[in-house]
A tleap script that builds the chain and sets N, CA, C and O, in Angstrom:
source leaprc.protein.ff14SB
mol = sequence {
  NMET GLN PRO PHE ARG LEU PRO ARG TRP ALA
  LYS SER GLY LEU GLN GLN GLY PRO LEU LEU
  LEU TYR LEU LEU GLY GLU TRP LYS VAL LEU
  ARG PHE GLY GLU LEU ARG ARG LEU VAL PRO
  ALA ALA SER LYS LYS MET LEU THR GLN GLN
  LEU ARG GLU LEU GLU SER ASP GLY LEU ILE
  ASP ARG LYS VAL PHE GLN GLN VAL PRO PRO
  LYS VAL GLU TYR SER LEU SER ARG ARG GLY
  ARG SER LEU GLU PRO ILE LEU SER ALA MET
  CYS VAL TRP GLY LYS LYS TYR ALA ALA VAL
  TYR ALA ASP LYS THR CGLU
}
set mol.1.N position { 119.655 -17.465 -14.263 }
set mol.1.CA position { 121.083 -17.145 -14.187 }
set mol.1.C position { 121.375 -15.850 -14.918 }
set mol.1.O position { 121.111 -15.709 -16.112 }
set mol.2.N position { 121.923 -14.915 -14.175 }
set mol.2.CA position { 122.297 -13.607 -14.733 }
set mol.2.C position { 123.790 -13.629 -15.022 }
set mol.2.O position { 124.570 -14.072 -14.180 }
set mol.3.N position { 124.204 -13.158 -16.197 }
set mol.3.CA position { 125.600 -13.090 -16.482 }
set mol.3.C position { 126.299 -12.017 -15.613 }
set mol.3.O position { 125.687 -11.013 -15.248 }
set mol.4.N position { 127.551 -12.238 -15.299 }
set mol.4.CA position { 128.322 -11.281 -14.500 }
set mol.4.C position { 128.980 -10.308 -15.461 }
set mol.4.O position { 129.533 -10.701 -16.488 }
set mol.5.N position { 128.908 -8.998 -15.101 }
set mol.5.CA position { 129.559 -7.974 -15.917 }
set mol.5.C position { 130.856 -7.647 -15.194 }
set mol.5.O position { 130.847 -7.063 -14.110 }
set mol.6.N position { 131.961 -8.028 -15.802 }
set mol.6.CA position { 133.257 -7.793 -15.205 }
set mol.6.C position { 133.838 -6.462 -15.564 }
set mol.6.O position { 133.657 -5.994 -16.688 }
set mol.7.N position { 134.547 -5.819 -14.627 }
set mol.7.CA position { 135.253 -4.596 -14.948 }
set mol.7.C position { 136.377 -4.907 -15.936 }
set mol.7.O position { 136.845 -6.042 -16.027 }
set mol.8.N position { 136.798 -3.884 -16.668 }
set mol.8.CA position { 137.843 -4.012 -17.679 }
set mol.8.C position { 139.071 -4.711 -17.163 }
set mol.8.O position { 139.637 -5.561 -17.850 }
set mol.9.N position { 139.493 -4.368 -15.966 }
set mol.9.CA position { 140.780 -4.955 -15.417 }
set mol.9.C position { 140.613 -6.458 -15.174 }
set mol.9.O position { 141.621 -7.161 -15.111 }
set mol.10.N position { 139.393 -6.985 -15.035 }
set mol.10.CA position { 139.232 -8.382 -14.711 }
set mol.10.C position { 139.061 -9.232 -15.972 }
set mol.10.O position { 139.043 -10.460 -15.879 }
set mol.11.N position { 138.939 -8.624 -17.115 }
set mol.11.CA position { 138.679 -9.416 -18.339 }
set mol.11.C position { 139.929 -10.075 -18.906 }
set mol.11.O position { 139.855 -10.827 -19.878 }
set mol.12.N position { 141.024 -9.806 -18.327 }
set mol.12.CA position { 142.265 -10.440 -18.823 }
set mol.12.C position { 142.317 -11.934 -18.479 }
set mol.12.O position { 143.133 -12.683 -19.016 }
set mol.13.N position { 141.458 -12.330 -17.606 }
set mol.13.CA position { 141.409 -13.784 -17.230 }
set mol.13.C position { 142.135 -14.047 -15.900 }
set mol.13.O position { 141.910 -15.063 -15.241 }
set mol.14.N position { 142.995 -13.118 -15.532 }
set mol.14.CA position { 143.727 -13.327 -14.262 }
set mol.14.C position { 142.819 -13.343 -13.078 }
set mol.14.O position { 143.139 -14.000 -12.087 }
set mol.15.N position { 141.712 -12.666 -13.116 }
set mol.15.CA position { 140.824 -12.536 -11.981 }
set mol.15.C position { 139.603 -13.473 -12.051 }
set mol.15.O position { 138.735 -13.421 -11.180 }
set mol.16.N position { 139.538 -14.316 -13.071 }
set mol.16.CA position { 138.346 -15.129 -13.242 }
set mol.16.C position { 138.321 -16.403 -12.463 }
set mol.16.O position { 137.248 -16.983 -12.298 }
set mol.17.N position { 139.459 -16.885 -11.963 }
set mol.17.CA position { 139.497 -18.106 -11.151 }
set mol.17.C position { 138.612 -17.986 -9.934 }
set mol.17.O position { 137.777 -18.863 -9.712 }
set mol.18.N position { 138.756 -16.928 -9.122 }
set mol.18.CA position { 137.872 -16.740 -7.928 }
set mol.18.C position { 136.353 -16.709 -8.312 }
set mol.18.O position { 135.493 -17.264 -7.626 }
set mol.19.N position { 136.097 -16.026 -9.447 }
set mol.19.CA position { 134.711 -15.954 -9.892 }
set mol.19.C position { 134.157 -17.322 -10.290 }
set mol.19.O position { 133.008 -17.631 -9.976 }
set mol.20.N position { 134.940 -18.135 -10.965 }
set mol.20.CA position { 134.512 -19.480 -11.321 }
set mol.20.C position { 134.258 -20.353 -10.083 }
set mol.20.O position { 133.282 -21.100 -10.011 }
set mol.21.N position { 135.171 -20.228 -9.121 }
set mol.21.CA position { 135.025 -20.981 -7.860 }
set mol.21.C position { 133.736 -20.510 -7.140 }
set mol.21.O position { 132.979 -21.338 -6.634 }
set mol.22.N position { 133.490 -19.188 -7.094 }
set mol.22.CA position { 132.276 -18.669 -6.464 }
set mol.22.C position { 131.037 -19.214 -7.175 }
set mol.22.O position { 130.112 -19.700 -6.523 }
set mol.23.N position { 131.015 -19.137 -8.490 }
set mol.23.CA position { 129.851 -19.648 -9.244 }
set mol.23.C position { 129.589 -21.119 -8.976 }
set mol.23.O position { 128.449 -21.532 -8.766 }
set mol.24.N position { 130.685 -21.922 -8.986 }
set mol.24.CA position { 130.446 -23.337 -8.685 }
set mol.24.C position { 130.030 -23.590 -7.274 }
set mol.24.O position { 129.326 -24.560 -6.993 }
set mol.25.N position { 130.453 -22.732 -6.375 }
set mol.25.CA position { 129.977 -22.872 -4.946 }
set mol.25.C position { 128.513 -22.527 -4.862 }
set mol.25.O position { 127.795 -23.150 -4.080 }
set mol.26.N position { 128.018 -21.537 -5.649 }
set mol.26.CA position { 126.606 -21.156 -5.635 }
set mol.26.C position { 125.743 -22.177 -6.341 }
set mol.26.O position { 124.682 -22.533 -5.828 }
set mol.27.N position { 126.148 -22.652 -7.479 }
set mol.27.CA position { 125.301 -23.479 -8.320 }
set mol.27.C position { 125.573 -24.992 -8.133 }
set mol.27.O position { 124.810 -25.817 -8.635 }
set mol.28.N position { 126.625 -25.348 -7.434 }
set mol.28.CA position { 127.064 -26.704 -7.118 }
set mol.28.C position { 127.613 -27.477 -8.315 }
set mol.28.O position { 128.736 -27.978 -8.254 }
set mol.29.N position { 126.857 -27.584 -9.389 }
set mol.29.CA position { 127.328 -28.228 -10.626 }
set mol.29.C position { 126.974 -27.384 -11.839 }
set mol.29.O position { 125.831 -26.955 -11.991 }
set mol.30.N position { 127.951 -27.146 -12.701 }
set mol.30.CA position { 127.679 -26.376 -13.906 }
set mol.30.C position { 128.389 -27.033 -15.074 }
set mol.30.O position { 129.479 -27.590 -14.944 }
set mol.31.N position { 127.711 -26.943 -16.253 }
set mol.31.CA position { 128.379 -27.446 -17.450 }
set mol.31.C position { 129.143 -26.255 -18.100 }
set mol.31.O position { 128.936 -25.095 -17.745 }
set mol.32.N position { 130.009 -26.585 -19.040 }
set mol.32.CA position { 130.841 -25.593 -19.658 }
set mol.32.C position { 130.008 -24.479 -20.309 }
set mol.32.O position { 130.350 -23.308 -20.142 }
set mol.33.N position { 128.954 -24.785 -21.027 }
set mol.33.CA position { 128.097 -23.831 -21.647 }
set mol.33.C position { 127.419 -22.870 -20.630 }
set mol.33.O position { 127.258 -21.675 -20.873 }
set mol.34.N position { 127.047 -23.449 -19.517 }
set mol.34.CA position { 126.437 -22.616 -18.464 }
set mol.34.C position { 127.459 -21.615 -17.877 }
set mol.34.O position { 127.119 -20.462 -17.613 }
set mol.35.N position { 128.673 -22.055 -17.683 }
set mol.35.CA position { 129.745 -21.114 -17.220 }
set mol.35.C position { 130.010 -20.051 -18.291 }
set mol.35.O position { 130.264 -18.898 -17.942 }
set mol.36.N position { 129.961 -20.391 -19.546 }
set mol.36.CA position { 130.173 -19.395 -20.591 }
set mol.36.C position { 129.083 -18.350 -20.582 }
set mol.36.O position { 129.352 -17.166 -20.784 }
set mol.37.N position { 127.855 -18.776 -20.349 }
set mol.37.CA position { 126.724 -17.810 -20.277 }
set mol.37.C position { 126.851 -16.901 -19.024 }
set mol.37.O position { 126.506 -15.721 -19.080 }
set mol.38.N position { 127.334 -17.443 -17.928 }
set mol.38.CA position { 127.427 -16.697 -16.680 }
set mol.38.C position { 128.624 -15.714 -16.758 }
set mol.38.O position { 128.600 -14.681 -16.089 }
set mol.39.N position { 129.631 -16.006 -17.534 }
set mol.39.CA position { 130.813 -15.140 -17.654 }
set mol.39.C position { 131.049 -14.862 -19.116 }
set mol.39.O position { 132.024 -15.365 -19.674 }
set mol.40.N position { 130.184 -14.068 -19.779 }
set mol.40.CA position { 130.309 -13.863 -21.190 }
set mol.40.C position { 131.581 -13.107 -21.613 }
set mol.40.O position { 131.974 -13.178 -22.778 }
set mol.41.N position { 132.238 -12.376 -20.671 }
set mol.41.CA position { 133.461 -11.717 -21.002 }
set mol.41.C position { 134.626 -12.669 -21.184 }
set mol.41.O position { 135.626 -12.286 -21.792 }
set mol.42.N position { 134.545 -13.845 -20.702 }
set mol.42.CA position { 135.606 -14.826 -20.820 }
set mol.42.C position { 135.536 -15.517 -22.187 }
set mol.42.O position { 134.472 -16.007 -22.563 }
set mol.43.N position { 136.583 -15.565 -22.898 }
set mol.43.CA position { 136.632 -16.285 -24.166 }
set mol.43.C position { 136.635 -17.758 -23.897 }
set mol.43.O position { 136.976 -18.205 -22.803 }
set mol.44.N position { 136.258 -18.498 -24.883 }
set mol.44.CA position { 136.227 -19.990 -24.737 }
set mol.44.C position { 137.628 -20.515 -24.344 }
set mol.44.O position { 137.744 -21.386 -23.482 }
set mol.45.N position { 138.642 -20.000 -24.955 }
set mol.45.CA position { 139.994 -20.419 -24.661 }
set mol.45.C position { 140.394 -20.101 -23.195 }
set mol.45.O position { 140.927 -20.946 -22.475 }
set mol.46.N position { 140.107 -18.837 -22.793 }
set mol.46.CA position { 140.458 -18.412 -21.435 }
set mol.46.C position { 139.701 -19.244 -20.367 }
set mol.46.O position { 140.271 -19.647 -19.353 }
set mol.47.N position { 138.414 -19.481 -20.631 }
set mol.47.CA position { 137.631 -20.224 -19.705 }
set mol.47.C position { 138.180 -21.676 -19.570 }
set mol.47.O position { 138.310 -22.210 -18.468 }
set mol.48.N position { 138.486 -22.272 -20.718 }
set mol.48.CA position { 139.081 -23.632 -20.687 }
set mol.48.C position { 140.374 -23.645 -19.906 }
set mol.48.O position { 140.596 -24.549 -19.100 }
set mol.49.N position { 141.243 -22.657 -20.125 }
set mol.49.CA position { 142.518 -22.565 -19.423 }
set mol.49.C position { 142.326 -22.428 -17.926 }
set mol.49.O position { 143.010 -23.072 -17.131 }
set mol.50.N position { 141.337 -21.535 -17.538 }
set mol.50.CA position { 141.121 -21.370 -16.122 }
set mol.50.C position { 140.595 -22.624 -15.469 }
set mol.50.O position { 141.020 -22.978 -14.369 }
set mol.51.N position { 139.663 -23.309 -16.140 }
set mol.51.CA position { 139.113 -24.578 -15.564 }
set mol.51.C position { 140.183 -25.586 -15.455 }
set mol.51.O position { 140.249 -26.280 -14.439 }
set mol.52.N position { 141.053 -25.727 -16.448 }
set mol.52.CA position { 142.126 -26.696 -16.352 }
set mol.52.C position { 143.103 -26.406 -15.213 }
set mol.52.O position { 143.570 -27.322 -14.537 }
set mol.53.N position { 143.409 -25.106 -15.007 }
set mol.53.CA position { 144.287 -24.719 -13.891 }
set mol.53.C position { 143.648 -25.048 -12.579 }
set mol.53.O position { 144.306 -25.593 -11.693 }
set mol.54.N position { 142.337 -24.724 -12.419 }
set mol.54.CA position { 141.674 -24.982 -11.181 }
set mol.54.C position { 141.564 -26.496 -10.897 }
set mol.54.O position { 141.628 -26.930 -9.746 }
set mol.55.N position { 141.398 -27.282 -11.971 }
set mol.55.CA position { 141.314 -28.692 -11.826 }
set mol.55.C position { 142.719 -29.226 -11.400 }
set mol.55.O position { 142.828 -30.015 -10.461 }
set mol.56.N position { 143.753 -28.790 -12.088 }
set mol.56.CA position { 145.117 -29.247 -11.708 }
set mol.56.C position { 145.531 -28.860 -10.326 }
set mol.56.O position { 146.349 -29.549 -9.717 }
set mol.57.N position { 144.982 -27.748 -9.787 }
set mol.57.CA position { 145.246 -27.296 -8.442 }
set mol.57.C position { 144.389 -28.046 -7.429 }
set mol.57.O position { 144.552 -27.856 -6.224 }
set mol.58.N position { 143.484 -28.891 -7.896 }
set mol.58.CA position { 142.642 -29.678 -6.987 }
set mol.58.C position { 141.475 -28.912 -6.430 }
set mol.58.O position { 140.885 -29.329 -5.433 }
set mol.59.N position { 141.118 -27.784 -7.054 }
set mol.59.CA position { 140.048 -26.952 -6.483 }
set mol.59.C position { 138.673 -27.276 -7.108 }
set mol.59.O position { 137.635 -26.996 -6.508 }
set mol.60.N position { 138.677 -27.871 -8.322 }
set mol.60.CA position { 137.399 -28.277 -8.890 }
set mol.60.C position { 137.523 -29.731 -9.396 }
set mol.60.O position { 138.608 -30.249 -9.658 }
set mol.61.N position { 136.353 -30.337 -9.512 }
set mol.61.CA position { 136.314 -31.718 -10.066 }
set mol.61.C position { 135.664 -31.577 -11.444 }
set mol.61.O position { 134.765 -30.762 -11.649 }
set mol.62.N position { 136.147 -32.395 -12.381 }
set mol.62.CA position { 135.603 -32.446 -13.719 }
set mol.62.C position { 135.058 -33.855 -13.982 }
set mol.62.O position { 135.807 -34.829 -13.906 }
set mol.63.N position { 133.811 -33.968 -14.277 }
set mol.63.CA position { 133.196 -35.259 -14.523 }
set mol.63.C position { 132.759 -35.321 -15.978 }
set mol.63.O position { 131.981 -34.492 -16.449 }
set mol.64.N position { 133.283 -36.330 -16.681 }
set mol.64.CA position { 132.972 -36.500 -18.102 }
set mol.64.C position { 132.006 -37.666 -18.239 }
set mol.64.O position { 132.221 -38.745 -17.688 }
set mol.65.N position { 130.958 -37.427 -18.973 }
set mol.65.CA position { 129.927 -38.467 -19.277 }
set mol.65.C position { 130.240 -39.002 -20.682 }
set mol.65.O position { 130.383 -38.221 -21.623 }
set mol.66.N position { 130.344 -40.296 -20.823 }
set mol.66.CA position { 130.624 -40.884 -22.107 }
set mol.66.C position { 129.284 -41.014 -22.875 }
set mol.66.O position { 128.604 -42.037 -22.783 }
set mol.67.N position { 128.937 -40.001 -23.601 }
set mol.67.CA position { 127.720 -39.964 -24.372 }
set mol.67.C position { 127.931 -39.060 -25.567 }
set mol.67.O position { 128.924 -38.339 -25.658 }
set mol.68.N position { 126.974 -39.112 -26.482 }
set mol.68.CA position { 127.014 -38.241 -27.692 }
set mol.68.C position { 125.776 -37.365 -27.622 }
set mol.68.O position { 124.659 -37.876 -27.540 }
set mol.69.N position { 125.964 -36.044 -27.654 }
set mol.69.CA position { 127.216 -35.281 -27.592 }
set mol.69.C position { 127.833 -35.380 -26.196 }
set mol.69.O position { 127.146 -35.682 -25.221 }
set mol.70.N position { 129.151 -35.120 -26.116 }
set mol.70.CA position { 129.847 -35.242 -24.792 }
set mol.70.C position { 129.303 -34.265 -23.792 }
set mol.70.O position { 128.937 -33.133 -24.108 }
set mol.71.N position { 129.264 -34.744 -22.578 }
set mol.71.CA position { 128.755 -33.867 -21.446 }
set mol.71.C position { 129.866 -33.832 -20.396 }
set mol.71.O position { 130.385 -34.871 -19.987 }
set mol.72.N position { 130.218 -32.619 -19.970 }
set mol.72.CA position { 131.181 -32.413 -18.870 }
set mol.72.C position { 130.580 -31.539 -17.823 }
set mol.72.O position { 130.030 -30.481 -18.129 }
set mol.73.N position { 130.674 -31.963 -16.585 }
set mol.73.CA position { 130.188 -31.149 -15.455 }
set mol.73.C position { 131.350 -30.779 -14.539 }
set mol.73.O position { 132.274 -31.560 -14.312 }
set mol.74.N position { 131.263 -29.557 -14.027 }
set mol.74.CA position { 132.315 -29.051 -13.096 }
set mol.74.C position { 131.608 -28.776 -11.788 }
set mol.74.O position { 130.459 -28.336 -11.754 }
set mol.75.N position { 132.317 -29.043 -10.724 }
set mol.75.CA position { 131.874 -28.821 -9.350 }
set mol.75.C position { 133.098 -28.519 -8.461 }
set mol.75.O position { 134.234 -28.805 -8.841 }
set mol.76.N position { 132.858 -27.963 -7.325 }
set mol.76.CA position { 133.915 -27.707 -6.395 }
set mol.76.C position { 134.400 -29.020 -5.769 }
set mol.76.O position { 133.581 -29.855 -5.385 }
set mol.77.N position { 135.719 -29.212 -5.660 }
set mol.77.CA position { 136.258 -30.318 -4.950 }
set mol.77.C position { 136.150 -30.059 -3.437 }
set mol.77.O position { 135.674 -29.000 -3.028 }
set mol.78.N position { 136.567 -30.974 -2.641 }
set mol.78.CA position { 136.544 -30.836 -1.222 }
set mol.78.C position { 137.465 -29.651 -0.867 }
set mol.78.O position { 137.104 -28.823 -0.030 }
set mol.79.N position { 138.633 -29.565 -1.487 }
set mol.79.CA position { 139.570 -28.454 -1.237 }
set mol.79.C position { 138.970 -27.147 -1.690 }
set mol.79.O position { 139.127 -26.124 -1.023 }
set mol.80.N position { 138.275 -27.167 -2.835 }
set mol.80.CA position { 137.621 -25.937 -3.308 }
set mol.80.C position { 136.525 -25.441 -2.379 }
set mol.80.O position { 136.368 -24.234 -2.196 }
set mol.81.N position { 135.744 -26.386 -1.774 }
set mol.81.CA position { 134.712 -26.001 -0.858 }
set mol.81.C position { 135.267 -25.353 0.353 }
set mol.81.O position { 134.562 -24.595 1.018 }
set mol.82.N position { 136.527 -25.620 0.682 }
set mol.82.CA position { 137.138 -25.008 1.878 }
set mol.82.C position { 137.347 -23.474 1.629 }
set mol.82.O position { 137.556 -22.723 2.582 }
set mol.83.N position { 137.292 -23.045 0.415 }
set mol.83.CA position { 137.435 -21.656 0.081 }
set mol.83.C position { 136.134 -20.862 0.111 }
set mol.83.O position { 136.155 -19.637 -0.009 }
set mol.84.N position { 135.015 -21.540 0.270 }
set mol.84.CA position { 133.689 -20.841 0.180 }
set mol.84.C position { 133.595 -19.653 1.134 }
set mol.84.O position { 133.103 -18.611 0.700 }
set mol.85.N position { 134.024 -19.719 2.397 }
set mol.85.CA position { 133.878 -18.532 3.263 }
set mol.85.C position { 134.681 -17.341 2.721 }
set mol.85.O position { 134.230 -16.197 2.784 }
set mol.86.N position { 135.846 -17.617 2.204 }
set mol.86.CA position { 136.688 -16.559 1.636 }
set mol.86.C position { 136.002 -15.926 0.411 }
set mol.86.O position { 135.899 -14.705 0.290 }
set mol.87.N position { 135.533 -16.817 -0.499 }
set mol.87.CA position { 134.891 -16.343 -1.702 }
set mol.87.C position { 133.629 -15.540 -1.401 }
set mol.87.O position { 133.352 -14.550 -2.078 }
set mol.88.N position { 132.857 -15.957 -0.387 }
set mol.88.CA position { 131.635 -15.268 -0.004 }
set mol.88.C position { 131.991 -13.847 0.529 }
set mol.88.O position { 131.318 -12.860 0.233 }
set mol.89.N position { 133.060 -13.805 1.310 }
set mol.89.CA position { 133.505 -12.476 1.777 }
set mol.89.C position { 133.942 -11.553 0.692 }
set mol.89.O position { 133.654 -10.356 0.718 }
set mol.90.N position { 134.650 -12.116 -0.279 }
set mol.90.CA position { 135.080 -11.368 -1.473 }
set mol.90.C position { 133.890 -10.878 -2.258 }
set mol.90.O position { 133.891 -9.763 -2.781 }
set mol.91.N position { 132.860 -11.726 -2.340 }
set mol.91.CA position { 131.645 -11.317 -3.077 }
set mol.91.C position { 130.911 -10.136 -2.363 }
set mol.91.O position { 130.438 -9.201 -3.009 }
set mol.92.N position { 130.843 -10.217 -1.077 }
set mol.92.CA position { 130.218 -9.103 -0.276 }
set mol.92.C position { 130.977 -7.875 -0.511 }
set mol.92.O position { 130.375 -6.832 -0.767 }
set mol.93.N position { 132.327 -7.920 -0.441 }
set mol.93.CA position { 133.160 -6.758 -0.653 }
set mol.93.C position { 132.938 -6.228 -2.062 }
set mol.93.O position { 132.803 -5.018 -2.247 }
set mol.94.N position { 132.897 -7.098 -3.050 }
set mol.94.CA position { 132.739 -6.695 -4.446 }
set mol.94.C position { 131.401 -5.978 -4.657 }
set mol.94.O position { 131.343 -4.958 -5.344 }
set mol.95.N position { 130.354 -6.500 -4.080 }
set mol.95.CA position { 129.022 -5.864 -4.232 }
set mol.95.C position { 129.026 -4.476 -3.583 }
set mol.95.O position { 128.429 -3.533 -4.103 }
set mol.96.N position { 129.695 -4.371 -2.465 }
set mol.96.CA position { 129.771 -3.075 -1.778 }
set mol.96.C position { 130.464 -2.025 -2.591 }
set mol.96.O position { 130.045 -0.868 -2.583 }
set mol.97.N position { 131.509 -2.385 -3.293 }
set mol.97.CA position { 132.299 -1.438 -4.012 }
set mol.97.C position { 132.087 -1.485 -5.524 }
set mol.97.O position { 132.845 -0.860 -6.266 }
set mol.98.N position { 131.085 -2.205 -5.991 }
set mol.98.CA position { 130.838 -2.348 -7.401 }
set mol.98.C position { 130.553 -0.988 -8.064 }
set mol.98.O position { 131.013 -0.770 -9.185 }
set mol.99.N position { 129.818 -0.071 -7.425 }
set mol.99.CA position { 129.473 1.205 -8.030 }
set mol.99.C position { 130.790 2.038 -8.196 }
set mol.99.O position { 130.952 2.736 -9.197 }
set mol.100.N position { 131.675 1.960 -7.258 }
set mol.100.CA position { 132.964 2.721 -7.347 }
set mol.100.C position { 133.728 2.300 -8.538 }
set mol.100.O position { 134.227 3.133 -9.295 }
set mol.101.N position { 133.835 0.994 -8.728 }
set mol.101.CA position { 134.623 0.477 -9.906 }
set mol.101.C position { 133.885 0.658 -11.189 }
set mol.101.O position { 134.521 0.858 -12.224 }
set mol.102.N position { 132.536 0.600 -11.186 }
set mol.102.CA position { 131.780 0.812 -12.470 }
set mol.102.C position { 132.013 2.195 -12.949 }
set mol.102.O position { 132.148 2.376 -14.159 }
set mol.103.N position { 132.073 3.191 -12.117 }
set mol.103.CA position { 132.324 4.575 -12.501 }
set mol.103.C position { 133.704 4.735 -13.114 }
set mol.103.O position { 133.858 5.558 -14.016 }
set mol.104.N position { 134.679 4.023 -12.693 }
set mol.104.CA position { 136.063 4.166 -13.174 }
set mol.104.C position { 136.241 3.437 -14.520 }
set mol.104.O position { 137.105 3.823 -15.307 }
set mol.105.N position { 135.471 2.432 -14.788 }
set mol.105.CA position { 135.665 1.607 -16.020 }
set mol.105.C position { 134.797 2.087 -17.162 }
set mol.105.O position { 134.996 1.619 -18.283 }
set mol.106.N position { 133.895 2.943 -16.971 }
set mol.106.CA position { 133.005 3.350 -18.048 }
set mol.106.C position { 133.439 4.713 -18.639 }
set mol.106.O position { 132.801 5.217 -19.563 }
savepdb mol mol.pdb
quit
């Protein structure tokens, strides 16, 4: 797993929802710590807020395992999986223009 390097404008958290949905689409199931490693620019608070919003919108499922230490897994819901073609297209576009935006943010 390689962490994503976000441009400065995306670090506010407003743009991380689509990224989280894309990652969950690629990896199928991720734990909170794995998401933090994949998106190191996101603070713990921002990541938690984004995950809660996506869950309340019905785009991701949150599965809690009753064990010590607690274990929580996130995955795309049925509704979230319906966004996969859109997210894949956004990823292709992002990779195509990544160099342009990298030059402007550095």
